[in-house]
ROSELUM-460555 format. One record per residue: residue number from 0; x, y, z of N, C-alpha, C in turn. Coordinates in steps of 0.2 Angstrom, whole numbers, m for minus. Example, Ala and Ser with C-alpha at 12.3 -4.5 7.8 and 13.67 -1.06 7.14 Angstrom:
2
[pt 0 [66 m28 39] [62 m22 39] [66 m16 39]];
[pt 1 [64 m11 35] [68 m5 36] [64 0 39]];
REM end
This chain:
237
[pt 0 [127 m628 286] [125 m628 293] [129 m623 297]];
[pt 1 [136 m623 295] [140 m618 299] [138 m611 297]];
[pt 2 [136 m610 290] [134 m603 288] [128 m601 291]];
[pt 3 [123 m605 292] [117 m604 296] [118 m601 303]];
[pt 4 [123 m605 307] [125 m604 314] [128 m597 314]];
[pt 5 [133 m595 310] [136 m589 310] [132 m583 308]];
[pt 6 [127 m584 303] [122 m579 302] [117 m578 307]];
[pt 7 [115 m583 311] [111 m582 317] [115 m578 322]];
[pt 8 [121 m580 324] [125 m576 329] [126 m569 327]];
[pt 9 [127 m568 321] [128 m561 318] [122 m556 319]];
[pt 10 [116 m559 317] [110 m556 318] [109 m554 325]];
[pt 11 [110 m559 330] [109 m558 337] [113 m552 340]];
[pt 12 [120 m552 338] [124 m547 340] [122 m540 338]];
[pt 13 [120 m540 332] [118 m533 329] [111 m531 333]];
[pt 14 [107 m535 334] [101 m534 338] [103 m531 345]];
[pt 15 [107 m535 348] [109 m533 355] [113 m526 355]];
[pt 16 [117 m524 350] [120 m518 350] [115 m512 349]];
[pt 17 [111 m514 344] [105 m509 343] [101 m507 349]];
[pt 18 [99 m512 353] [95 m511 359] [99 m507 364]];
[pt 19 [106 m508 364] [110 m505 369] [110 m497 368]];
[pt 20 [111 m496 361] [111 m489 359] [105 m485 360]];
[pt 21 [99 m489 359] [93 m486 360] [91 m485 367]];
[pt 22 [93 m489 371] [92 m488 379] [96 m482 381]];
[pt 23 [103 m481 379] [106 m475 381] [103 m469 378]];
[pt 24 [101 m469 372] [98 m463 369] [92 m461 373]];
[pt 25 [88 m466 375] [82 m464 379] [83 m462 386]];
[pt 26 [89 m464 389] [91 m462 395] [93 m455 395]];
[pt 27 [97 m452 390] [99 m446 390] [93 m441 388]];
[pt 28 [88 m443 385] [83 m438 382] [78 m437 388]];
[pt 29 [76 m442 392] [71 m442 396] [73 m439 403]];
[pt 30 [71 m433 405] [73 m430 412] [70 m433 418]];
[pt 31 [74 m433 423] [71 m436 429] [65 m431 432]];
[pt 32 [60 m434 433] [54 m430 436] [56 m427 443]];
[pt 33 [54 m421 444] [55 m418 451] [50 m420 456]];
[pt 34 [44 m421 454] [39 m422 459] [36 m416 462]];
[pt 35 [37 m410 460] [34 m404 462] [35 m399 457]];
[pt 36 [31 m393 457] [31 m388 453] [36 m382 456]];
[pt 37 [42 m381 452] [46 m376 455] [43 m369 455]];
[pt 38 [44 m366 461] [42 m359 462] [35 m359 465]];
[pt 39 [32 m365 467] [26 m365 470] [27 m369 477]];
[pt 40 [22 m369 481] [22 m373 487] [23 m380 486]];
[pt 41 [26 m384 491] [27 m391 491] [23 m394 497]];
[pt 42 [21 m400 497] [18 m404 502] [23 m407 506]];
[pt 43 [21 m409 512] [26 m412 517] [28 m419 514]];
[pt 44 [35 m420 514] [37 m426 511] [40 m426 504]];
[pt 45 [38 m420 500] [40 m420 493] [48 m418 493]];
[pt 46 [50 m415 498] [57 m413 498] [61 m415 504]];
[pt 47 [67 m417 504] [70 m419 510] [71 m413 515]];
[pt 48 [70 m414 522] [71 m409 527] [78 m406 527]];
[pt 49 [79 m400 528] [85 m396 529] [85 m390 532]];
[pt 50 [90 m386 534] [90 m380 537] [96 m376 534]];
[pt 51 [96 m369 535] [101 m365 532] [107 m365 535]];
[pt 52 [112 m366 532] [119 m367 534] [121 m361 538]];
[pt 53 [125 m362 544] [127 m356 548] [132 m352 544]];
[pt 54 [132 m345 546] [137 m341 543] [141 m337 548]];
[pt 55 [141 m339 554] [145 m335 559] [152 m336 558]];
[pt 56 [156 m332 561] [164 m332 560] [166 m337 564]];
[pt 57 [170 m342 561] [173 m348 565] [179 m345 568]];
[pt 58 [180 m346 574] [187 m344 578] [190 m351 580]];
[pt 59 [197 m350 580] [201 m356 582] [201 m356 589]];
[pt 60 [202 m362 592] [203 m364 599] [196 m366 602]];
[pt 61 [196 m368 608] [190 m371 611] [186 m366 614]];
[pt 62 [188 m360 615] [183 m355 618] [178 m352 613]];
[pt 63 [180 m351 607] [176 m348 601] [173 m342 603]];
[pt 64 [177 m337 606] [175 m331 608] [177 m325 603]];
[pt 65 [174 m319 603] [176 m314 599] [174 m307 603]];
[pt 66 [177 m302 601] [176 m295 604] [175 m290 598]];
[pt 67 [171 m285 599] [170 m280 594] [170 m273 598]];
[pt 68 [171 m268 594] [171 m261 596] [170 m256 591]];
[pt 69 [166 m251 592] [164 m246 587] [164 m239 590]];
[pt 70 [165 m234 586] [165 m227 588] [158 m224 586]];
[pt 71 [155 m221 591] [148 m217 589] [149 m210 590]];
[pt 72 [145 m206 586] [145 m199 586] [138 m197 586]];
[pt 73 [135 m195 592] [128 m194 593] [126 m187 594]];
[pt 74 [120 m185 593] [118 m178 594] [112 m178 599]];
[pt 75 [113 m177 605] [108 m176 610] [104 m170 610]];
[pt 76 [97 m171 610] [93 m165 609] [88 m165 614]];
[pt 77 [86 m159 617] [81 m159 622] [78 m152 622]];
[pt 78 [71 m151 623] [68 m145 623] [68 m142 630]];
[pt 79 [67 m135 630] [67 m132 637] [73 m130 640]];
[pt 80 [79 m130 636] [85 m129 639] [88 m122 638]];
[pt 81 [83 m117 636] [85 m110 635] [87 m107 642]];
[pt 82 [93 m103 642] [95 m100 648] [92 m93 649]];
[pt 83 [92 m90 643] [90 m83 644] [88 m80 637]];
[pt 84 [85 m74 637] [84 m70 631] [87 m63 632]];
[pt 85 [90 m60 627] [93 m54 627] [89 m49 622]];
[pt 86 [88 m43 623] [85 m38 619] [90 m32 619]];
[pt 87 [92 m30 613] [96 m24 612] [92 m18 609]];
[pt 88 [94 m12 611] [90 m6 609] [95 m1 608]];
[pt 89 [93 5 605] [97 10 604] [97 15 610]];
[pt 90 [91 17 612] [90 21 618] [88 18 624]];
[pt 91 [87 11 624] [85 8 630] [78 7 631]];
[pt 92 [74 9 626] [67 9 627] [64 5 621]];
[pt 93 [67 6 615] [64 3 609] [68 m3 606]];
[pt 94 [66 m9 608] [71 m15 606] [71 m16 599]];
[pt 95 [77 m17 596] [78 m19 589] [77 m26 588]];
[pt 96 [80 m31 592] [79 m38 591] [80 m41 597]];
[pt 97 [77 m47 598] [78 m52 603] [81 m58 601]];
[pt 98 [86 m61 606] [89 m67 604] [88 m72 610]];
[pt 99 [86 m78 609] [85 m83 614] [91 m87 614]];
[pt 100 [94 m88 619] [101 m92 620] [99 m99 623]];
[pt 101 [100 m104 619] [99 m111 620] [106 m113 623]];
[pt 102 [106 m119 627] [112 m122 629] [116 m125 624]];
[pt 103 [113 m126 618] [116 m129 612] [116 m136 611]];
[pt 104 [116 m139 605] [116 m146 604] [121 m147 599]];
[pt 105 [126 m151 601] [132 m153 597] [133 m160 597]];
[pt 106 [136 m163 591] [138 m170 591] [144 m171 596]];
[pt 107 [143 m177 600] [148 m179 604] [150 m186 603]];
[pt 108 [156 m188 605] [159 m195 604] [157 m199 609]];
[pt 109 [157 m206 608] [156 m211 613] [158 m218 610]];
[pt 110 [157 m223 613] [159 m230 610] [155 m235 612]];
[pt 111 [155 m241 609] [152 m247 610] [157 m253 610]];
[pt 112 [156 m257 615] [160 m263 615] [156 m269 616]];
[pt 113 [158 m275 614] [154 m281 615] [159 m287 615]];
[pt 114 [157 m292 619] [160 m299 620] [155 m304 618]];
[pt 115 [157 m308 613] [152 m313 611] [155 m320 611]];
[pt 116 [151 m325 611] [153 m332 611] [149 m336 606]];
[pt 117 [152 m341 602] [149 m345 597] [147 m352 601]];
[pt 118 [141 m353 603] [139 m358 607] [137 m364 603]];
[pt 119 [138 m370 606] [137 m376 602] [130 m378 600]];
[pt 120 [125 m376 603] [118 m378 602] [116 m374 595]];
[pt 121 [115 m378 590] [112 m376 584] [116 m370 581]];
[pt 122 [122 m369 582] [126 m364 579] [123 m357 581]];
[pt 123 [121 m356 587] [119 m349 589] [125 m345 592]];
[pt 124 [124 m339 592] [129 m334 595] [125 m330 600]];
[pt 125 [129 m329 606] [127 m324 611] [132 m319 613]];
[pt 126 [130 m313 614] [135 m307 615] [132 m303 620]];
[pt 127 [137 m300 624] [135 m295 629] [139 m288 627]];
[pt 128 [134 m283 627] [137 m276 625] [136 m271 630]];
[pt 129 [140 m266 629] [140 m260 633] [141 m254 629]];
[pt 130 [137 m249 630] [137 m242 626] [138 m237 631]];
[pt 131 [143 m232 630] [144 m227 634] [144 m220 630]];
[pt 132 [139 m215 632] [139 m209 629] [138 m204 635]];
[pt 133 [143 m200 636] [143 m194 641] [145 m188 637]];
[pt 134 [141 m183 638] [142 m177 634] [141 m171 639]];
[pt 135 [145 m165 637] [145 m159 640] [143 m153 635]];
[pt 136 [139 m149 637] [137 m143 633] [136 m137 637]];
[pt 137 [138 m131 634] [138 m125 638] [136 m119 633]];
[pt 138 [133 m114 637] [131 m108 633] [132 m102 638]];
[pt 139 [134 m96 635] [134 m90 639] [131 m84 635]];
[pt 140 [129 m79 639] [126 m73 635] [127 m67 639]];
[pt 141 [128 m61 636] [130 m55 639] [127 m49 636]];
[pt 142 [125 m44 640] [121 m38 637] [124 m32 640]];
[pt 143 [124 m27 637] [125 m20 639] [119 m17 643]];
[pt 144 [119 m17 649] [113 m15 653] [111 m8 651]];
[pt 145 [115 m3 648] [113 3 646] [109 3 640]];
[pt 146 [110 m1 635] [106 m2 629] [102 m8 628]];
[pt 147 [102 m12 633] [99 m19 632] [96 m22 638]];
[pt 148 [93 m28 638] [90 m31 643] [91 m39 643]];
[pt 149 [92 m42 649] [93 m49 649] [88 m52 653]];
[pt 150 [84 m56 651] [78 m60 654] [80 m67 656]];
[pt 151 [81 m68 662] [83 m75 664] [77 m80 664]];
[pt 152 [78 m86 661] [72 m91 660] [71 m95 667]];
[pt 153 [76 m96 671] [75 m100 676] [75 m97 683]];
[pt 154 [74 m90 683] [72 m86 689] [66 m83 689]];
[pt 155 [62 m83 694] [56 m80 695] [57 m72 696]];
[pt 156 [54 m68 691] [55 m61 691] [50 m58 696]];
[pt 157 [52 m52 698] [47 m48 703] [43 m44 698]];
[pt 158 [37 m41 701] [33 m37 698] [36 m30 696]];
[pt 159 [40 m28 700] [43 m21 699] [49 m21 695]];
[pt 160 [52 m27 693] [57 m28 688] [63 m24 691]];
[pt 161 [64 m25 698] [70 m21 701] [77 m24 700]];
[pt 162 [77 m30 697] [83 m33 696] [86 m32 689]];
[pt 163 [92 m31 688] [95 m30 681] [100 m35 681]];
[pt 164 [100 m39 676] [105 m44 675] [109 m43 668]];
[pt 165 [115 m44 669] [120 m42 664] [123 m48 660]];
[pt 166 [123 m54 664] [127 m60 661] [123 m66 663]];
[pt 167 [123 m71 659] [120 m78 660] [124 m83 657]];
[pt 168 [124 m89 660] [128 m95 658] [125 m101 660]];
[pt 169 [125 m106 656] [122 m113 658] [127 m118 656]];
[pt 170 [126 m124 659] [130 m130 658] [125 m136 658]];
[pt 171 [125 m140 653] [121 m146 653] [125 m152 652]];
[pt 172 [124 m157 656] [128 m164 656] [123 m169 655]];
[pt 173 [125 m174 651] [121 m180 649] [125 m186 650]];
[pt 174 [123 m191 654] [127 m197 655] [122 m203 653]];
[pt 175 [124 m207 648] [120 m213 647] [124 m219 646]];
[pt 176 [122 m224 650] [126 m230 650] [121 m236 648]];
[pt 177 [122 m240 643] [117 m245 641] [121 m252 642]];
[pt 178 [117 m257 644] [119 m264 644] [114 m268 640]];
[pt 179 [117 m273 637] [112 m277 633] [115 m284 632]];
[pt 180 [111 m289 631] [113 m296 629] [108 m298 624]];
[pt 181 [111 m301 618] [108 m303 612] [109 m310 610]];
[pt 182 [104 m313 607] [105 m320 605] [104 m320 597]];
[pt 183 [108 m323 593] [107 m322 586] [110 m329 583]];
[pt 184 [108 m330 576] [110 m335 572] [111 m333 565]];
[pt 185 [117 m331 563] [119 m329 556] [118 m335 552]];
[pt 186 [115 m335 546] [115 m340 542] [115 m338 534]];
[pt 187 [117 m342 530] [117 m341 523] [110 m342 520]];
[pt 188 [108 m336 517] [101 m336 513] [102 m337 506]];
[pt 189 [108 m337 504] [111 m338 497] [118 m338 496]];
[pt 190 [121 m339 491] [128 m339 490] [131 m332 492]];
[pt 191 [128 m327 491] [131 m320 492] [126 m316 497]];
[pt 192 [122 m319 501] [118 m316 505] [118 m319 512]];
[pt 193 [119 m316 517] [118 m319 524] [114 m315 528]];
[pt 194 [110 m318 533] [105 m314 537] [107 m316 544]];
[pt 195 [105 m312 549] [107 m313 556] [101 m310 560]];
[pt 196 [96 m314 561] [90 m311 566] [93 m311 573]];
[pt 197 [91 m306 576] [93 m304 583] [87 m303 588]];
[pt 198 [88 m306 594] [83 m304 599] [87 m304 606]];
[pt 199 [85 m299 610] [89 m298 616] [85 m293 621]];
[pt 200 [89 m291 626] [86 m287 631] [91 m281 632]];
[pt 201 [89 m275 633] [93 m269 634] [91 m266 640]];
[pt 202 [95 m263 644] [94 m259 650] [99 m254 651]];
[pt 203 [98 m249 655] [103 m244 656] [101 m239 661]];
[pt 204 [105 m233 661] [104 m228 666] [105 m221 662]];
[pt 205 [101 m216 663] [102 m210 660] [101 m204 666]];
[pt 206 [107 m200 666] [107 m195 671] [108 m188 668]];
[pt 207 [105 m183 670] [106 m176 667] [107 m171 673]];
[pt 208 [111 m166 672] [112 m161 676] [112 m154 672]];
[pt 209 [108 m149 675] [108 m143 672] [109 m138 677]];
[pt 210 [114 m133 675] [115 m128 680] [116 m121 676]];
[pt 211 [113 m116 679] [113 m109 676] [115 m104 681]];
[pt 212 [119 m99 679] [121 m94 683] [120 m87 680]];
[pt 213 [117 m82 684] [115 m76 682] [118 m71 686]];
[pt 214 [121 m65 683] [124 m60 686] [120 m54 687]];
[pt 215 [118 m52 693] [114 m46 694] [119 m40 696]];
[pt 216 [118 m34 693] [123 m29 693] [124 m26 701]];
[pt 217 [119 m27 705] [119 m25 712] [120 m30 717]];
[pt 218 [118 m36 716] [118 m42 720] [123 m47 719]];
[pt 219 [126 m47 713] [131 m52 711] [128 m58 708]];
[pt 220 [130 m64 709] [128 m70 705] [122 m74 709]];
[pt 221 [118 m76 705] [112 m80 707] [112 m87 703]];
[pt 222 [111 m93 707] [112 m99 703] [105 m103 703]];
[pt 223 [105 m107 698] [100 m112 697] [103 m119 696]];
[pt 224 [100 m124 699] [102 m131 697] [97 m136 697]];
[pt 225 [97 m141 693] [92 m146 692] [96 m153 690]];
[pt 226 [93 m158 692] [96 m165 690] [90 m170 689]];
[pt 227 [91 m175 685] [87 m180 684] [90 m187 683]];
[pt 228 [87 m192 686] [90 m199 685] [84 m203 682]];
[pt 229 [86 m207 677] [81 m212 675] [84 m219 673]];
[pt 230 [80 m224 673] [83 m230 671] [78 m233 666]];
[pt 231 [80 m238 662] [76 m241 657] [78 m248 656]];
[pt 232 [73 m252 653] [74 m259 652] [69 m261 647]];
[pt 233 [70 m266 642] [65 m268 638] [68 m273 633]];
[pt 234 [64 m276 629] [66 m281 623] [68 m277 617]];
[pt 235 [73 m280 613] [74 m278 607] [75 m283 602]];
[pt 236 [74 m282 595] [74 m287 590] [76 m283 584]];
REM end
């Protein structure tokens, strides 16, 4: 009787152990179904809702503000700024070559500065910027009136060509000031890639002054001056 009871208990223990190993093995082999095809579109409710984590620079303190500055080196260009043309000749009648004297286009320095704030609403960033670019350009030309000719571009010549010019010079000044306000939200688009879409408004003022001086051999200096003022405003993204 005792042998039968012990044999029955032993068989039951072996069956329980075998079932446990079988369950564990099945659990390891069978993957958890995703419920969607990776790489293709998903329906609403197939994945939990989420948004891209912000990647803005976190600053210490309650103000959460930052400043930035950059150096700019721009090339202003504009047509129609030629001051004069000179022609040189051997005997005063047969020109060898003609040179057109433009006021010149050179790279000039400027700067940009900005003040920004990390706002609490959904990790957005707002910044205010200012750009200053003021440049000066000049050109001069001279000709020997015995063997050459100088033609002024900003003076109306007479039909008799009774005026003879020996020297010309010009100065061009450009002043541009820009103000802007931008709203952005930097975020992580991957472990090694961040994006920062930006939308804002930019406005500013643009002023130009152009002055020319011509020297006539009998009457002295003659001057020409012009100025222009413009303003601008518009969206940027």
